[in-house]
N, C-alpha and C positions, 0 to 999 in steps of 0.2 A: 471515282469520286473521292474528294478528301472529305475529313471531318471538321468540325468545328475547331478543334484545337490547331490542326494544321494551317487552317486559313488564318487564325488569329496570328499564327507564329510568322506566317509570310506577310501579313500586313504589318506587324512589327518590324520585321527586317527592312521592307522597303521605306517605312517612315523614319527610321534610323538613318537608311541612307539618303533620304531627301526626295525620294521619287514620288511624284504625285500619283495618286489612284484615282482612275475615273470610271463611272459607271458606263459601260457601252451604250445603253440605251439612251441615259441621258445626253451622252455625246452625239449620237446620231440624231435625236431630236432637235439638238442646238445647231448642228450642221445643216439640217434639212429646213430650218425656219420655223419649226412647230413647237419648240420648247414652251413657248408661253402659251399656247392652248394646251398643251399636254399638262401644264401645271394648273390650268383654269380651276380644277377643282380644291386647289390648295392656294388661297389667296394670300396665306402669310409667306409662303415660299415665293410666290409670284412678286410680293413686295421686295423680298430680298434681291431677286434677280433685277428687279428696277433699280434697287439701290447701287447695284454693282455697274451698271450700264450708264 
């Protein structure tokens, strides 16, 4: 397991390279078509998703 410092270093490297970062749980929920339901406890985030679509 890596520590916080190593994770932040990796995130900075991929951001500088222009590589998108994705949370696998969110990606799987989107692909399975349940992201909207998964975000139901968070109406503000659900609104952001609506704006993007």
